[in-house]
mmCIF file of the N, C-alpha and C atoms, coordinates in Angstrom:
data_MODEL
# 
_entry.id   MODEL 
# 
loop_
_atom_site.group_PDB 
_atom_site.id 
_atom_site.type_symbol 
_atom_site.label_atom_id 
_atom_site.label_alt_id 
_atom_site.label_comp_id 
_atom_site.label_asym_id 
_atom_site.label_entity_id 
_atom_site.label_seq_id 
_atom_site.pdbx_PDB_ins_code 
_atom_site.Cartn_x 
_atom_site.Cartn_y 
_atom_site.Cartn_z 
_atom_site.occupancy 
_atom_site.B_iso_or_equiv 
_atom_site.pdbx_formal_charge 
_atom_site.auth_seq_id 
_atom_site.auth_comp_id 
_atom_site.auth_asym_id 
_atom_site.auth_atom_id 
_atom_site.pdbx_PDB_model_num 
ATOM 1   N N  . MET A 1 1  ? 87.909  106.047 113.537 1.00 0.00 ? 1  MET A N  1 
ATOM 2   C CA . MET A 1 1  ? 88.882  106.577 113.896 1.00 0.00 ? 1  MET A CA 1 
ATOM 3   C C  . MET A 1 1  ? 90.275  105.950 114.561 1.00 0.00 ? 1  MET A C  1 
ATOM 4   N N  . LEU A 1 2  ? 89.982  104.750 114.502 1.00 0.00 ? 2  LEU A N  1 
ATOM 5   C CA . LEU A 1 2  ? 91.148  103.294 114.428 1.00 0.00 ? 2  LEU A CA 1 
ATOM 6   C C  . LEU A 1 2  ? 92.523  104.276 112.846 1.00 0.00 ? 2  LEU A C  1 
ATOM 7   N N  . ARG A 1 3  ? 91.432  103.905 112.188 1.00 0.00 ? 3  ARG A N  1 
ATOM 8   C CA . ARG A 1 3  ? 91.902  103.522 110.573 1.00 0.00 ? 3  ARG A CA 1 
ATOM 9   C C  . ARG A 1 3  ? 92.843  104.432 109.975 1.00 0.00 ? 3  ARG A C  1 
ATOM 10  N N  . ASP A 1 4  ? 91.925  105.778 111.753 1.00 0.00 ? 4  ASP A N  1 
ATOM 11  C CA . ASP A 1 4  ? 93.051  107.787 111.178 1.00 0.00 ? 4  ASP A CA 1 
ATOM 12  C C  . ASP A 1 4  ? 94.589  107.036 111.827 1.00 0.00 ? 4  ASP A C  1 
ATOM 13  N N  . ARG A 1 5  ? 94.390  106.508 113.446 1.00 0.00 ? 5  ARG A N  1 
ATOM 14  C CA . ARG A 1 5  ? 94.882  105.930 113.810 1.00 0.00 ? 5  ARG A CA 1 
ATOM 15  C C  . ARG A 1 5  ? 96.851  105.533 113.120 1.00 0.00 ? 5  ARG A C  1 
ATOM 16  N N  . GLU A 1 6  ? 96.224  104.480 112.445 1.00 0.00 ? 6  GLU A N  1 
ATOM 17  C CA . GLU A 1 6  ? 96.724  103.515 111.605 1.00 0.00 ? 6  GLU A CA 1 
ATOM 18  C C  . GLU A 1 6  ? 97.652  104.095 110.194 1.00 0.00 ? 6  GLU A C  1 
ATOM 19  N N  . ARG A 1 7  ? 96.336  105.302 109.670 1.00 0.00 ? 7  ARG A N  1 
ATOM 20  C CA . ARG A 1 7  ? 97.315  106.128 108.614 1.00 0.00 ? 7  ARG A CA 1 
ATOM 21  C C  . ARG A 1 7  ? 98.549  107.019 109.308 1.00 0.00 ? 7  ARG A C  1 
ATOM 22  N N  . ARG A 1 8  ? 97.850  107.650 110.465 1.00 0.00 ? 8  ARG A N  1 
ATOM 23  C CA . ARG A 1 8  ? 99.284  108.234 110.577 1.00 0.00 ? 8  ARG A CA 1 
ATOM 24  C C  . ARG A 1 8  ? 100.240 107.802 111.574 1.00 0.00 ? 8  ARG A C  1 
ATOM 25  N N  . GLY A 1 9  ? 100.500 106.387 112.212 1.00 0.00 ? 9  GLY A N  1 
ATOM 26  C CA . GLY A 1 9  ? 101.116 105.176 112.109 1.00 0.00 ? 9  GLY A CA 1 
ATOM 27  C C  . GLY A 1 9  ? 101.542 105.280 113.568 1.00 0.00 ? 9  GLY A C  1 
ATOM 28  N N  . VAL A 1 10 ? 99.952  105.995 114.253 1.00 0.00 ? 10 VAL A N  1 
ATOM 29  C CA . VAL A 1 10 ? 99.600  106.092 115.928 1.00 0.00 ? 10 VAL A CA 1 
ATOM 30  C C  . VAL A 1 10 ? 99.490  104.696 116.384 1.00 0.00 ? 10 VAL A C  1 
ATOM 31  N N  . ALA A 1 11 ? 100.153 103.896 117.376 1.00 0.00 ? 11 ALA A N  1 
ATOM 32  C CA . ALA A 1 11 ? 100.137 103.111 117.770 1.00 0.00 ? 11 ALA A CA 1 
ATOM 33  C C  . ALA A 1 11 ? 98.446  102.569 119.116 1.00 0.00 ? 11 ALA A C  1 
ATOM 34  N N  . PRO A 1 12 ? 97.491  101.864 118.717 1.00 0.00 ? 12 PRO A N  1 
ATOM 35  C CA . PRO A 1 12 ? 96.118  102.399 119.468 1.00 0.00 ? 12 PRO A CA 1 
ATOM 36  C C  . PRO A 1 12 ? 96.678  102.195 121.584 1.00 0.00 ? 12 PRO A C  1 
ATOM 37  N N  . THR A 1 13 ? 96.256  103.143 121.837 1.00 0.00 ? 13 THR A N  1 
ATOM 38  C CA . THR A 1 13 ? 96.428  102.035 122.581 1.00 0.00 ? 13 THR A CA 1 
ATOM 39  C C  . THR A 1 13 ? 95.839  101.288 123.718 1.00 0.00 ? 13 THR A C  1 
ATOM 40  N N  . ALA A 1 14 ? 96.342  99.739  124.445 1.00 0.00 ? 14 ALA A N  1 
ATOM 41  C CA . ALA A 1 14 ? 95.300  99.458  124.900 1.00 0.00 ? 14 ALA A CA 1 
ATOM 42  C C  . ALA A 1 14 ? 94.503  99.600  125.865 1.00 0.00 ? 14 ALA A C  1 
ATOM 43  N N  . SER A 1 15 ? 93.514  98.292  126.080 1.00 0.00 ? 15 SER A N  1 
ATOM 44  C CA . SER A 1 15 ? 92.101  98.945  126.831 1.00 0.00 ? 15 SER A CA 1 
ATOM 45  C C  . SER A 1 15 ? 92.084  98.243  128.028 1.00 0.00 ? 15 SER A C  1 
ATOM 46  N N  . ARG A 1 16 ? 93.136  97.610  128.209 1.00 0.00 ? 16 ARG A N  1 
ATOM 47  C CA . ARG A 1 16 ? 93.236  96.960  129.676 1.00 0.00 ? 16 ARG A CA 1 
ATOM 48  C C  . ARG A 1 16 ? 95.050  96.605  130.430 1.00 0.00 ? 16 ARG A C  1 
ATOM 49  N N  . ALA A 1 17 ? 95.410  97.045  131.107 1.00 0.00 ? 17 ALA A N  1 
ATOM 50  C CA . ALA A 1 17 ? 96.256  97.095  131.734 1.00 0.00 ? 17 ALA A CA 1 
ATOM 51  C C  . ALA A 1 17 ? 96.719  95.815  131.797 1.00 0.00 ? 17 ALA A C  1 
ATOM 52  N N  . GLY A 1 18 ? 98.121  95.742  131.227 1.00 0.00 ? 18 GLY A N  1 
ATOM 53  C CA . GLY A 1 18 ? 99.596  94.060  130.719 1.00 0.00 ? 18 GLY A CA 1 
ATOM 54  C C  . GLY A 1 18 ? 98.566  94.937  129.462 1.00 0.00 ? 18 GLY A C  1 
ATOM 55  N N  . GLU A 1 19 ? 97.606  94.838  128.174 1.00 0.00 ? 19 GLU A N  1 
ATOM 56  C CA . GLU A 1 19 ? 97.047  94.573  127.366 1.00 0.00 ? 19 GLU A CA 1 
ATOM 57  C C  . GLU A 1 19 ? 98.535  94.809  126.784 1.00 0.00 ? 19 GLU A C  1 
ATOM 58  N N  . ALA A 1 20 ? 99.203  94.390  125.260 1.00 0.00 ? 20 ALA A N  1 
ATOM 59  C CA . ALA A 1 20 ? 99.876  94.316  124.221 1.00 0.00 ? 20 ALA A CA 1 
ATOM 60  C C  . ALA A 1 20 ? 99.078  95.108  123.350 1.00 0.00 ? 20 ALA A C  1 
ATOM 61  N N  . ALA A 1 21 ? 99.960  96.062  122.143 1.00 0.00 ? 21 ALA A N  1 
ATOM 62  C CA . ALA A 1 21 ? 99.008  96.586  121.117 1.00 0.00 ? 21 ALA A CA 1 
ATOM 63  C C  . ALA A 1 21 ? 99.302  95.287  120.300 1.00 0.00 ? 21 ALA A C  1 
ATOM 64  N N  . PRO A 1 22 ? 98.146  95.382  119.613 1.00 0.00 ? 22 PRO A N  1 
ATOM 65  C CA . PRO A 1 22 ? 98.001  94.844  117.862 1.00 0.00 ? 22 PRO A CA 1 
ATOM 66  C C  . PRO A 1 22 ? 98.808  94.655  117.439 1.00 0.00 ? 22 PRO A C  1 
ATOM 67  N N  . ALA A 1 23 ? 99.091  93.379  117.010 1.00 0.00 ? 23 ALA A N  1 
ATOM 68  C CA . ALA A 1 23 ? 100.209 93.821  115.941 1.00 0.00 ? 23 ALA A CA 1 
ATOM 69  C C  . ALA A 1 23 ? 100.607 94.340  114.432 1.00 0.00 ? 23 ALA A C  1 
ATOM 70  N N  . GLY A 1 24 ? 100.720 94.683  113.527 1.00 0.00 ? 24 GLY A N  1 
ATOM 71  C CA . GLY A 1 24 ? 101.063 95.299  113.086 1.00 0.00 ? 24 GLY A CA 1 
ATOM 72  C C  . GLY A 1 24 ? 100.916 96.905  113.082 1.00 0.00 ? 24 GLY A C  1 
ATOM 73  N N  . THR A 1 25 ? 101.486 97.678  114.120 1.00 0.00 ? 25 THR A N  1 
ATOM 74  C CA . THR A 1 25 ? 101.143 98.758  114.460 1.00 0.00 ? 25 THR A CA 1 
ATOM 75  C C  . THR A 1 25 ? 102.263 99.812  114.439 1.00 0.00 ? 25 THR A C  1 
ATOM 76  N N  . GLY A 1 26 ? 103.484 98.848  114.197 1.00 0.00 ? 26 GLY A N  1 
ATOM 77  C CA . GLY A 1 26 ? 104.694 99.097  113.780 1.00 0.00 ? 26 GLY A CA 1 
ATOM 78  C C  . GLY A 1 26 ? 105.875 100.105 114.208 1.00 0.00 ? 26 GLY A C  1 
ATOM 79  N N  . GLN A 1 27 ? 105.125 99.128  116.046 1.00 0.00 ? 27 GLN A N  1 
ATOM 80  C CA . GLN A 1 27 ? 106.232 99.310  116.915 1.00 0.00 ? 27 GLN A CA 1 
ATOM 81  C C  . GLN A 1 27 ? 106.960 97.433  116.908 1.00 0.00 ? 27 GLN A C  1 
ATOM 82  N N  . PRO A 1 28 ? 108.076 98.180  118.068 1.00 0.00 ? 28 PRO A N  1 
ATOM 83  C CA . PRO A 1 28 ? 109.015 96.928  117.816 1.00 0.00 ? 28 PRO A CA 1 
ATOM 84  C C  . PRO A 1 28 ? 107.956 95.459  118.914 1.00 0.00 ? 28 PRO A C  1 
ATOM 85  N N  . ALA A 1 29 ? 108.685 94.062  118.874 1.00 0.00 ? 29 ALA A N  1 
ATOM 86  C CA . ALA A 1 29 ? 108.032 93.458  119.297 1.00 0.00 ? 29 ALA A CA 1 
ATOM 87  C C  . ALA A 1 29 ? 108.592 93.930  120.719 1.00 0.00 ? 29 ALA A C  1 
ATOM 88  N N  . PRO A 1 30 ? 108.153 94.067  122.007 1.00 0.00 ? 30 PRO A N  1 
ATOM 89  C CA . PRO A 1 30 ? 109.088 93.494  122.924 1.00 0.00 ? 30 PRO A CA 1 
ATOM 90  C C  . PRO A 1 30 ? 109.400 92.397  122.626 1.00 0.00 ? 30 PRO A C  1 
ATOM 91  N N  . THR A 1 31 ? 111.498 92.492  123.010 1.00 0.00 ? 31 THR A N  1 
ATOM 92  C CA . THR A 1 31 ? 111.954 91.422  123.079 1.00 0.00 ? 31 THR A CA 1 
ATOM 93  C C  . THR A 1 31 ? 113.206 91.295  124.809 1.00 0.00 ? 31 THR A C  1 
ATOM 94  N N  . ALA A 1 32 ? 113.405 89.727  125.131 1.00 0.00 ? 32 ALA A N  1 
ATOM 95  C CA . ALA A 1 32 ? 113.741 89.809  126.532 1.00 0.00 ? 32 ALA A CA 1 
ATOM 96  C C  . ALA A 1 32 ? 115.400 90.586  126.506 1.00 0.00 ? 32 ALA A C  1 
ATOM 97  N N  . ASP A 1 33 ? 116.250 90.272  125.191 1.00 0.00 ? 33 ASP A N  1 
ATOM 98  C CA . ASP A 1 33 ? 117.118 90.853  124.901 1.00 0.00 ? 33 ASP A CA 1 
ATOM 99  C C  . ASP A 1 33 ? 117.568 92.476  124.365 1.00 0.00 ? 33 ASP A C  1 
ATOM 100 N N  . PRO A 1 34 ? 118.269 92.560  125.994 1.00 0.00 ? 34 PRO A N  1 
ATOM 101 C CA . PRO A 1 34 ? 118.753 93.854  125.447 1.00 0.00 ? 34 PRO A CA 1 
ATOM 102 C C  . PRO A 1 34 ? 119.256 94.931  123.974 1.00 0.00 ? 34 PRO A C  1 
ATOM 103 N N  . ASP A 1 35 ? 119.892 94.142  123.828 1.00 0.00 ? 35 ASP A N  1 
ATOM 104 C CA . ASP A 1 35 ? 121.180 94.627  122.721 1.00 0.00 ? 35 ASP A CA 1 
ATOM 105 C C  . ASP A 1 35 ? 120.460 94.163  121.397 1.00 0.00 ? 35 ASP A C  1 
ATOM 106 N N  . GLU A 1 36 ? 118.938 93.266  121.505 1.00 0.00 ? 36 GLU A N  1 
ATOM 107 C CA . GLU A 1 36 ? 117.652 93.443  120.347 1.00 0.00 ? 36 GLU A CA 1 
ATOM 108 C C  . GLU A 1 36 ? 116.759 93.927  120.597 1.00 0.00 ? 36 GLU A C  1 
ATOM 109 N N  . ARG A 1 37 ? 116.917 95.290  121.653 1.00 0.00 ? 37 ARG A N  1 
ATOM 110 C CA . ARG A 1 37 ? 116.017 95.669  122.132 1.00 0.00 ? 37 ARG A CA 1 
ATOM 111 C C  . ARG A 1 37 ? 116.436 97.623  120.924 1.00 0.00 ? 37 ARG A C  1 
ATOM 112 N N  . ILE A 1 38 ? 117.332 97.037  121.546 1.00 0.00 ? 38 ILE A N  1 
ATOM 113 C CA . ILE A 1 38 ? 118.866 98.535  121.133 1.00 0.00 ? 38 ILE A CA 1 
ATOM 114 C C  . ILE A 1 38 ? 119.091 98.670  119.798 1.00 0.00 ? 38 ILE A C  1 
ATOM 115 N N  . ARG A 1 39 ? 119.133 97.798  118.471 1.00 0.00 ? 39 ARG A N  1 
ATOM 116 C CA . ARG A 1 39 ? 119.429 97.641  118.074 1.00 0.00 ? 39 ARG A CA 1 
ATOM 117 C C  . ARG A 1 39 ? 118.079 97.982  117.054 1.00 0.00 ? 39 ARG A C  1 
ATOM 118 N N  . GLN A 1 40 ? 116.339 97.450  117.249 1.00 0.00 ? 40 GLN A N  1 
ATOM 119 C CA . GLN A 1 40 ? 115.617 97.890  116.674 1.00 0.00 ? 40 GLN A CA 1 
ATOM 120 C C  . GLN A 1 40 ? 114.783 99.497  116.923 1.00 0.00 ? 40 GLN A C  1 
ATOM 121 N N  . LEU A 1 41 ? 115.197 99.865  117.976 1.00 0.00 ? 41 LEU A N  1 
ATOM 122 C CA . LEU A 1 41 ? 115.334 101.249 118.485 1.00 0.00 ? 41 LEU A CA 1 
ATOM 123 C C  . LEU A 1 41 ? 116.726 102.011 117.853 1.00 0.00 ? 41 LEU A C  1 
ATOM 124 N N  . GLU A 1 42 ? 117.729 102.059 117.214 1.00 0.00 ? 42 GLU A N  1 
ATOM 125 C CA . GLU A 1 42 ? 118.482 102.331 116.714 1.00 0.00 ? 42 GLU A CA 1 
ATOM 126 C C  . GLU A 1 42 ? 118.023 102.822 115.615 1.00 0.00 ? 42 GLU A C  1 
ATOM 127 N N  . ALA A 1 43 ? 117.404 101.172 114.536 1.00 0.00 ? 43 ALA A N  1 
ATOM 128 C CA . ALA A 1 43 ? 117.184 101.537 113.575 1.00 0.00 ? 43 ALA A CA 1 
ATOM 129 C C  . ALA A 1 43 ? 116.018 102.284 113.191 1.00 0.00 ? 43 ALA A C  1 
ATOM 130 N N  . ARG A 1 44 ? 114.560 102.882 114.794 1.00 0.00 ? 44 ARG A N  1 
ATOM 131 C CA . ARG A 1 44 ? 113.645 102.880 114.468 1.00 0.00 ? 44 ARG A CA 1 
ATOM 132 C C  . ARG A 1 44 ? 114.251 104.548 114.473 1.00 0.00 ? 44 ARG A C  1 
ATOM 133 N N  . VAL A 1 45 ? 115.232 105.317 114.890 1.00 0.00 ? 45 VAL A N  1 
ATOM 134 C CA . VAL A 1 45 ? 116.097 106.652 115.426 1.00 0.00 ? 45 VAL A CA 1 
ATOM 135 C C  . VAL A 1 45 ? 116.256 106.294 114.130 1.00 0.00 ? 45 VAL A C  1 
ATOM 136 N N  . ALA A 1 46 ? 116.927 105.951 112.893 1.00 0.00 ? 46 ALA A N  1 
ATOM 137 C CA . ALA A 1 46 ? 117.425 106.337 111.751 1.00 0.00 ? 46 ALA A CA 1 
ATOM 138 C C  . ALA A 1 46 ? 116.843 106.240 110.832 1.00 0.00 ? 46 ALA A C  1 
ATOM 139 N N  . GLU A 1 47 ? 115.006 105.258 110.658 1.00 0.00 ? 47 GLU A N  1 
ATOM 140 C CA . GLU A 1 47 ? 114.517 105.393 109.562 1.00 0.00 ? 47 GLU A CA 1 
ATOM 141 C C  . GLU A 1 47 ? 112.884 107.304 110.281 1.00 0.00 ? 47 GLU A C  1 
ATOM 142 N N  . LEU A 1 48 ? 113.103 107.374 111.545 1.00 0.00 ? 48 LEU A N  1 
ATOM 143 C CA . LEU A 1 48 ? 112.739 108.985 112.174 1.00 0.00 ? 48 LEU A CA 1 
ATOM 144 C C  . LEU A 1 48 ? 113.584 110.064 111.185 1.00 0.00 ? 48 LEU A C  1 
ATOM 145 N N  . GLU A 1 49 ? 114.566 109.858 111.371 1.00 0.00 ? 49 GLU A N  1 
ATOM 146 C CA . GLU A 1 49 ? 115.491 111.130 110.525 1.00 0.00 ? 49 GLU A CA 1 
ATOM 147 C C  . GLU A 1 49 ? 115.175 110.614 109.226 1.00 0.00 ? 49 GLU A C  1 
ATOM 148 N N  . ALA A 1 50 ? 114.972 110.225 108.574 1.00 0.00 ? 50 ALA A N  1 
ATOM 149 C CA . ALA A 1 50 ? 115.140 109.877 106.884 1.00 0.00 ? 50 ALA A CA 1 
ATOM 150 C C  . ALA A 1 50 ? 113.935 110.446 107.197 1.00 0.00 ? 50 ALA A C  1 
ATOM 151 N N  . SER A 1 51 ? 112.716 110.399 107.774 1.00 0.00 ? 51 SER A N  1 
ATOM 152 C CA . SER A 1 51 ? 111.976 110.420 107.339 1.00 0.00 ? 51 SER A CA 1 
ATOM 153 C C  . SER A 1 51 ? 112.094 111.877 107.598 1.00 0.00 ? 51 SER A C  1 
ATOM 154 N N  . GLU A 1 52 ? 112.553 112.530 108.817 1.00 0.00 ? 52 GLU A N  1 
ATOM 155 C CA . GLU A 1 52 ? 112.673 114.167 109.683 1.00 0.00 ? 52 GLU A CA 1 
ATOM 156 C C  . GLU A 1 52 ? 113.342 114.835 107.456 1.00 0.00 ? 52 GLU A C  1 
ATOM 157 N N  . ARG A 1 53 ? 114.515 114.460 107.500 1.00 0.00 ? 53 ARG A N  1 
ATOM 158 C CA . ARG A 1 53 ? 114.836 114.902 106.127 1.00 0.00 ? 53 ARG A CA 1 
ATOM 159 C C  . ARG A 1 53 ? 114.311 114.693 105.110 1.00 0.00 ? 53 ARG A C  1 
ATOM 160 N N  . LYS A 1 54 ? 113.363 114.473 104.590 1.00 0.00 ? 54 LYS A N  1 
ATOM 161 C CA . LYS A 1 54 ? 112.611 114.118 103.064 1.00 0.00 ? 54 LYS A CA 1 
ATOM 162 C C  . LYS A 1 54 ? 111.178 114.919 103.496 1.00 0.00 ? 54 LYS A C  1 
ATOM 163 N N  . LEU A 1 55 ? 110.730 115.092 104.974 1.00 0.00 ? 55 LEU A N  1 
ATOM 164 C CA . LEU A 1 55 ? 109.565 116.093 105.709 1.00 0.00 ? 55 LEU A CA 1 
ATOM 165 C C  . LEU A 1 55 ? 110.552 117.991 105.453 1.00 0.00 ? 55 LEU A C  1 
ATOM 166 N N  . ALA A 1 56 ? 111.781 117.793 105.770 1.00 0.00 ? 56 ALA A N  1 
ATOM 167 C CA . ALA A 1 56 ? 112.204 119.152 105.871 1.00 0.00 ? 56 ALA A CA 1 
ATOM 168 C C  . ALA A 1 56 ? 112.307 119.698 104.325 1.00 0.00 ? 56 ALA A C  1 
ATOM 169 N N  . THR A 1 57 ? 113.303 118.300 103.097 1.00 0.00 ? 57 THR A N  1 
ATOM 170 C CA . THR A 1 57 ? 112.936 119.124 101.893 1.00 0.00 ? 57 THR A CA 1 
ATOM 171 C C  . THR A 1 57 ? 111.808 119.343 100.933 1.00 0.00 ? 57 THR A C  1 
ATOM 172 N N  . GLU A 1 58 ? 110.532 118.613 101.764 1.00 0.00 ? 58 GLU A N  1 
ATOM 173 C CA . GLU A 1 58 ? 109.559 118.977 100.976 1.00 0.00 ? 58 GLU A CA 1 
ATOM 174 C C  . GLU A 1 58 ? 109.194 120.103 101.564 1.00 0.00 ? 58 GLU A C  1 
ATOM 175 N N  . ARG A 1 59 ? 109.440 120.654 102.318 1.00 0.00 ? 59 ARG A N  1 
ATOM 176 C CA . ARG A 1 59 ? 108.982 122.307 103.319 1.00 0.00 ? 59 ARG A CA 1 
ATOM 177 C C  . ARG A 1 59 ? 109.656 122.841 101.886 1.00 0.00 ? 59 ARG A C  1 
ATOM 178 N N  . ASP A 1 60 ? 110.465 122.316 102.181 1.00 0.00 ? 60 ASP A N  1 
ATOM 179 C CA . ASP A 1 60 ? 111.689 123.552 102.158 1.00 0.00 ? 60 ASP A CA 1 
ATOM 180 C C  . ASP A 1 60 ? 110.496 124.017 99.590  1.00 0.00 ? 60 ASP A C  1 
ATOM 181 N N  . ILE A 1 61 ? 110.857 122.785 99.272  1.00 0.00 ? 61 ILE A N  1 
ATOM 182 C CA . ILE A 1 61 ? 110.761 122.907 98.194  1.00 0.00 ? 61 ILE A CA 1 
ATOM 183 C C  . ILE A 1 61 ? 108.685 123.890 97.323  1.00 0.00 ? 61 ILE A C  1 
ATOM 184 N N  . LEU A 1 62 ? 107.828 123.219 98.577  1.00 0.00 ? 62 LEU A N  1 
ATOM 185 C CA . LEU A 1 62 ? 106.415 124.024 98.963  1.00 0.00 ? 62 LEU A CA 1 
ATOM 186 C C  . LEU A 1 62 ? 107.131 125.983 99.378  1.00 0.00 ? 62 LEU A C  1 
ATOM 187 N N  . ARG A 1 63 ? 107.541 125.958 99.897  1.00 0.00 ? 63 ARG A N  1 
ATOM 188 C CA . ARG A 1 63 ? 108.389 127.314 100.437 1.00 0.00 ? 63 ARG A CA 1 
ATOM 189 C C  . ARG A 1 63 ? 108.850 127.982 99.353  1.00 0.00 ? 63 ARG A C  1 
ATOM 190 N N  . LYS A 1 64 ? 110.452 127.915 98.555  1.00 0.00 ? 64 LYS A N  1 
ATOM 191 C CA . LYS A 1 64 ? 110.205 128.761 97.161  1.00 0.00 ? 64 LYS A CA 1 
ATOM 192 C C  . LYS A 1 64 ? 108.464 128.197 96.580  1.00 0.00 ? 64 LYS A C  1 
ATOM 193 N N  . ALA A 1 65 ? 108.350 127.272 95.960  1.00 0.00 ? 65 ALA A N  1 
ATOM 194 C CA . ALA A 1 65 ? 107.385 126.952 94.938  1.00 0.00 ? 65 ALA A CA 1 
ATOM 195 C C  . ALA A 1 65 ? 105.983 128.327 95.879  1.00 0.00 ? 65 ALA A C  1 
ATOM 196 N N  . ALA A 1 66 ? 105.819 128.523 96.580  1.00 0.00 ? 66 ALA A N  1 
ATOM 197 C CA . ALA A 1 66 ? 104.750 129.091 96.810  1.00 0.00 ? 66 ALA A CA 1 
ATOM 198 C C  . ALA A 1 66 ? 105.250 131.176 96.723  1.00 0.00 ? 66 ALA A C  1 
ATOM 199 N N  . LYS A 1 67 ? 105.836 130.748 97.532  1.00 0.00 ? 67 LYS A N  1 
ATOM 200 C CA . LYS A 1 67 ? 107.443 132.482 96.115  1.00 0.00 ? 67 LYS A CA 1 
ATOM 201 C C  . LYS A 1 67 ? 107.588 132.651 95.734  1.00 0.00 ? 67 LYS A C  1 
ATOM 202 N N  . TYR A 1 68 ? 107.213 131.568 94.697  1.00 0.00 ? 68 TYR A N  1 
ATOM 203 C CA . TYR A 1 68 ? 107.543 131.808 93.179  1.00 0.00 ? 68 TYR A CA 1 
ATOM 204 C C  . TYR A 1 68 ? 106.175 133.053 92.625  1.00 0.00 ? 68 TYR A C  1 
ATOM 205 N N  . PHE A 1 69 ? 105.520 131.536 93.070  1.00 0.00 ? 69 PHE A N  1 
ATOM 206 C CA . PHE A 1 69 ? 104.060 131.519 92.595  1.00 0.00 ? 69 PHE A CA 1 
ATOM 207 C C  . PHE A 1 69 ? 103.810 133.280 92.947  1.00 0.00 ? 69 PHE A C  1 
ATOM 208 N N  . ALA A 1 70 ? 103.705 133.581 94.305  1.00 0.00 ? 70 ALA A N  1 
ATOM 209 C CA . ALA A 1 70 ? 103.510 134.491 95.114  1.00 0.00 ? 70 ALA A CA 1 
ATOM 210 C C  . ALA A 1 70 ? 103.866 136.143 93.944  1.00 0.00 ? 70 ALA A C  1 
ATOM 211 N N  . GLY A 1 71 ? 104.917 135.451 93.498  1.00 0.00 ? 71 GLY A N  1 
ATOM 212 C CA . GLY A 1 71 ? 105.738 136.900 92.799  1.00 0.00 ? 71 GLY A CA 1 
ATOM 213 C C  . GLY A 1 71 ? 105.027 136.925 91.701  1.00 0.00 ? 71 GLY A C  1 
ATOM 214 N N  . GLU A 1 72 ? 104.405 135.392 90.731  1.00 0.00 ? 72 GLU A N  1 
ATOM 215 C CA . GLU A 1 72 ? 103.667 135.714 89.534  1.00 0.00 ? 72 GLU A CA 1 
ATOM 216 C C  . GLU A 1 72 ? 102.465 136.749 89.973  1.00 0.00 ? 72 GLU A C  1 
ATOM 217 N N  . THR A 1 73 ? 102.085 136.160 90.405  1.00 0.00 ? 73 THR A N  1 
ATOM 218 C CA . THR A 1 73 ? 99.936  136.964 90.439  1.00 0.00 ? 73 THR A CA 1 
ATOM 219 C C  . THR A 1 73 ? 100.978 138.670 90.217  1.00 0.00 ? 73 THR A C  1 
ATOM 220 N N  . ASN A 1 74 ? 99.558  139.197 88.929  1.00 0.00 ? 74 ASN A N  1 
ATOM 221 C CA . ASN A 1 74 ? 99.345  140.352 88.716  1.00 0.00 ? 74 ASN A CA 1 
ATOM 222 C C  . ASN A 1 74 ? 98.293  140.903 89.071  1.00 0.00 ? 74 ASN A C  1 
ATOM 223 N N  . TRP A 1 75 ? 97.962  141.394 90.131  1.00 0.00 ? 75 TRP A N  1 
ATOM 224 C CA . TRP A 1 75 ? 97.079  141.896 90.768  1.00 0.00 ? 75 TRP A CA 1 
ATOM 225 C C  . TRP A 1 75 ? 96.843  143.378 90.801  1.00 0.00 ? 75 TRP A C  1 
# 
């Protein structure tokens, strides 16, 4: 189950209050500097927007392919 969460990019929840997430979970480490935190969050937003564009493109390609191949069948 932990591997599935890591593969999907979901950070595991801490088992005890105040316990930090393990390193390598994809989440930015909390910093005391608010400007650094803002930069980290802006970078994460840019990463997620790029991923969203890629997924939308892939979805559109698959829809077009499904439509094409549906028209190719001669039942």
